[in-house]
C-alpha positions in Angstrom: 0.0 0.0 0.0 2.8 2.4 0.9 4.5 1.7 -2.5 1.2 2.4 -4.3 0.8 5.7 -2.4 4.3 6.8 -3.2 3.8 5.9 -6.9 0.5 8.0 -7.0 2.4 11.0 -5.6 5.1 10.5 -8.2 2.4 10.2 -10.9 0.8 13.5 -9.7 4.2 15.2 -9.9 4.8 14.0 -13.4 1.4 15.2 -14.6 2.2 18.7 -13.3 5.6 19.0 -14.9 4.1 19.3 -18.5 0.8 19.5 -20.1 0.4 16.1 -21.9 1.8 12.6 -21.2 1.3 9.4 -23.1 0.6 6.3 -21.2 3.8 4.7 -22.4 5.9 7.6 -21.2 4.3 7.5 -17.8 4.9 3.8 -17.6 8.6 4.2 -18.5 9.1 7.0 -15.9 7.4 5.0 -13.1 8.9 1.7 -14.2 5.5 -0.1 -14.3 3.3 -1.5 -17.0 0.8 0.6 -19.0 -2.0 -1.4 -17.3 -0.7 -0.3 -13.9 -0.6 3.3 -15.1 -4.3 3.0 -16.1 -5.2 1.6 -12.7 -3.3 4.5 -10.9 -5.0 7.1 -13.1 -8.4 5.6 -12.0 -7.3 5.8 -8.4 -6.4 9.5 -8.8 -9.8 10.1 -10.4 -11.5 8.4 -7.5 -9.6 10.7 -5.1 -11.0 13.7 -6.9 -8.1 14.6 -9.2 -9.4 15.5 -12.7 -7.0 13.5 -14.9 -8.3 13.9 -18.5 -7.7 11.6 -21.4 -6.1 13.3 -24.4 -6.9 12.6 -28.0 -4.3 11.7 -30.5 -1.5 10.4 -28.3 -3.6 8.1 -26.1 -2.4 10.0 -23.1 -3.3 12.0 -20.0 -3.5 15.6 -18.8 -4.1 17.0 -15.4 -7.0 19.4 -15.5 -8.0 22.2 -13.1 -10.1 21.0 -10.2 -11.3 21.8 -6.8 -8.0 20.7 -5.1 -4.4 21.7 -5.7 -2.4 18.5 -6.0 -0.4 17.4 -4.3 -0.4 19.9 -1.5 -4.2 20.2 -1.1 -4.1 23.9 -0.1 -7.3 25.6 1.1 -8.6 28.6 -0.8 -7.0 31.2 1.4 -3.6 29.5 1.2 -3.8 29.1 -2.5 -4.5 32.8 -3.0 -1.7 33.8 -0.7 0.8 31.5 -2.5 -0.2 32.8 -5.9 0.1 36.5 -4.9 3.4 35.8 -3.2 4.8 34.2 -6.3 3.6 37.1 -8.5 5.4 39.5 -6.2 8.6 37.5 -6.1 8.5 37.1 -9.9 8.5 40.9 -10.2 12.0 40.9 -8.7 11.2 42.1 -5.1 13.3 39.2 -3.7 16.6 38.8 -5.5 17.5 35.3 -6.6 14.2 33.5 -6.6 12.5 35.2 -9.6 13.0 32.3 -12.1 11.9 29.7 -9.6 8.8 31.8 -8.7 7.8 32.0 -12.4 8.0 28.2 -12.8 6.0 27.6 -9.6 3.4 30.2 -10.6 3.0 28.6 -14.0 2.5 25.2 -12.4 0.1 26.6 -9.8 -2.1 28.5 -12.2 -2.5 25.4 -14.4 -4.6 23.8 -11.7 -6.3 26.7 -10.0 -10.1 26.5 -10.0 -11.9 29.4 -11.6 -13.2 30.8 -8.3 -9.7 31.3 -7.0 -8.5 32.9 -10.3 -11.3 35.5 -9.8 -10.2 36.2 -6.2 -6.6 36.6 -7.3 -7.5 38.9 -10.2 -9.7 41.0 -7.9 -6.9 41.3 -5.3 -4.3 42.2 -8.0 -6.6 44.9 -9.5 -7.0 46.5 -6.0 -3.3 46.5 -5.2 -1.1 49.5 -6.2 2.6 48.7 -6.1 5.2 51.3 -5.5 6.6 52.7 -8.8 9.6 50.7 -10.1 12.5 52.2 -12.1 12.4 51.1 -15.7 10.0 48.7 -17.5 8.8 45.6 -15.8 7.6 42.2 -17.2 3.9 41.4 -16.7 3.5 38.2 -14.6 0.8 36.9 -16.9 3.3 37.2 -19.8 6.0 35.4 -17.8 3.7 32.5 -16.9 2.5 32.2 -20.5 6.1 32.0 -21.7 7.1 29.6 -18.8 4.2 27.3 -19.8 5.2 27.3 -23.5 8.8 26.4 -22.4 7.5 23.6 -20.2 5.2 22.1 -22.8 7.6 22.6 -25.8 5.1 24.5 -27.9 5.8 27.3 -30.3 5.1 30.8 -29.0 3.7 33.5 -31.2 4.0 37.2 -30.1 4.1 40.8 -31.2 7.5 42.4 -30.4 8.6 46.0 -30.1 12.3 46.6 -30.9 14.4 49.3 -29.1 13.7 51.7 -31.9 9.9 51.2 -31.6 9.6 49.0 -34.7 6.8 46.5 -34.3 7.1 42.9 -35.7 5.4 39.5 -35.3 7.6 36.6 -34.2 7.2 32.8 -34.0 9.7 31.1 -31.7 10.6 27.8 -30.1 11.0 29.2 -26.5 13.9 27.7 -24.7 14.5 29.5 -21.4 13.6 32.7 -19.4 16.7 34.5 -18.1 16.5 37.1 -15.3 19.3 39.7 -15.1 18.2 41.3 -11.8 16.5 44.2 -13.5 14.9 42.7 -16.6 13.5 39.4 -18.0 14.7 37.9 -21.3 13.4 35.1 -23.5 16.0 33.0 -25.3 14.4 31.1 -28.2 14.8 29.8 -31.7 13.3 32.3 -34.2 11.5 30.1 -36.7 11.3 32.7 -39.5 15.0 33.8 -39.1 16.3 30.3 -38.5 18.5 31.5 -35.7 18.7 31.9 -31.9 17.4 35.3 -30.6 17.1 37.1 -27.3 13.9 39.1 -26.6 13.1 41.5 -23.8 9.9 40.2 -22.1 8.6 43.7 -21.3 8.5 44.3 -25.1 6.7 41.1 -25.9 2.9 40.5 -26.3 2.0 36.8 -26.5 -0.7 35.7 -28.9 -3.1 32.8 -28.5 -3.4 30.1 -29.3 0.1 28.8 -29.0 1.7 26.9 -31.9 2.4 23.2 -32.4 4.7 21.1 -30.3 8.4 21.0 -31.1 11.5 19.0 -30.2 13.8 21.2 -28.0 17.0 22.1 -29.7 20.5 22.1 -28.3 20.9 25.6 -26.7 23.4 28.0 -28.3 25.6 28.0 -25.3 25.7 25.8 -22.1 26.0 29.0 -20.1 22.7 30.7 -21.1 23.3 33.5 -18.5 26.6 34.4 -20.2 25.1 34.0 -23.6 22.3 36.4 -22.8 24.7 38.9 -21.2 26.8 39.0 -24.4 23.7 39.2 -26.6 22.3 42.2 -24.9 25.5 44.0 -24.0 27.8 43.4 -27.0 26.4 41.8 -30.1 23.8 44.5 -30.8 26.3 47.3 -31.1 28.6 48.6 -33.9 31.8 48.0 -31.9 32.5 45.0 -29.7 35.3 45.5 -27.3 37.4 43.0 -25.5 39.5 44.0 -22.4 41.5 42.5 -19.6 40.6 43.9 -16.2 43.2 43.5 -13.5 40.7 42.5 -10.8 38.8 39.3 -10.1 35.5 38.7 -11.9 33.7 38.9 -8.6 35.2 42.3 -7.8 34.4 43.6 -11.3 30.8 42.3 -11.0 30.2 44.6 -8.1 30.4 47.6 -10.5 29.5 46.1 -13.9 25.9 44.8 -14.5 25.3 41.8 -16.8 23.1 44.0 -18.9 26.0 46.3 -19.8 28.9 43.9 -20.2 29.9 40.2 -20.0 32.7 39.1 -17.6 34.7 35.9 -17.8 37.2 34.9 -15.1 40.9 34.4 -16.1 42.3 33.8 -12.6 41.8 35.3 -9.1 43.5 38.5 -10.1 42.1 39.2 -13.6 39.1 38.7 -15.9 38.0 39.4 -19.4 35.4 42.0 -20.1 33.3 42.2 -23.3 31.2 45.2 -24.0 29.7 47.0 -27.0 28.9 50.5 -28.0 28.1 52.5 -31.1 31.0 55.0 -30.4 34.6 54.3 -29.7 34.7 57.2 -27.2 31.7 55.7 -25.3 33.3 52.3 -25.2 36.7 53.6 -23.9 35.2 55.9 -21.3 32.8 53.2 -20.1 35.7 50.9 -19.2 38.0 53.6 -17.9 35.3 54.9 -15.7 35.0 51.7 -13.7 38.2 52.5 -11.8 40.1 49.2 -12.6 43.4 48.8 -14.3 42.8 47.4 -17.8 44.3 46.5 -21.2 42.5 46.9 -24.6 42.7 44.0 -27.0 40.1 44.6 -29.7 38.8 45.9 -32.0 42.0 47.3 -33.5 40.5 50.7 -34.1 39.7 51.0 -30.4 43.4 50.2 -29.5 44.5 53.1 -31.7 41.7 55.3 -30.4 42.6 54.8 -26.8 46.2 55.9 -27.6 44.9 59.0 -29.2 42.5 59.7 -26.3 45.2 59.1 -23.7 47.5 61.7 -25.5 44.6 64.1 -25.6 43.8 63.7 -21.9 47.5 64.0 -21.0 47.8 67.2 -23.0 44.8 68.7 -21.2 46.7 68.7 -17.8 50.3 69.5 -18.9 
């Protein structure tokens, strides 16, 4: 009996991790026969969990019901958890934003409609203090997180930094939080390449697209990839410098949205940053207060020599 109960909880957990499961997949994960899976599904239904049969793949889906498996929270607790996750997803507690979005997507999948109404009412009656800069909408974050979880294409309107509007279709891979902003890393179907999108400029469209097989990400270090994409690749000039401090010390003054840092050793690190002006790039690095050496681009090396002579002449 204990083994069966543990398996039922494991089955519930699997049904929550993504939208659709085939009976064969569940049997493989649980190391049981498809017949045992069918019996366990019936046990869950008898306990009040709305496990739905899905067409096409002979599988199962966990629907929204009166209870919140597997914690069985009461209504007040469910509302409190959902609102707390929304607040945390907005960046009020550093370090748990991504986890909060994943948990919020999982929770909202099974919330009964009466609780959704209470949460929406509470949210509409709440006025947060003004934040600096644009913020991502929690509904947009959970929609993206659900598309990532279920491996379904995401269609959305997108506003570029110059205000240009476009329509995108992507295979979403991961959400990345930089401490100030949220970014989506995904495969752009029309451009046949990886792209990074600011979530606050993104407007999801429904319904979502078809399922896809997740691709190998462009870099194992998605945080570093995103930092380079938003701080270097989009600019006319891409600079590479050696800073004569540790990467940890440099990170105290250099945000990942403005430059990418790579550790060399405990006394030095590589900095990559971009700008549309050589003067802007040189002054940005010099203004951080660290000793440094310029490596590329070649025109920046020559420009720093000229700029140094000009500054030296100003004080002689």
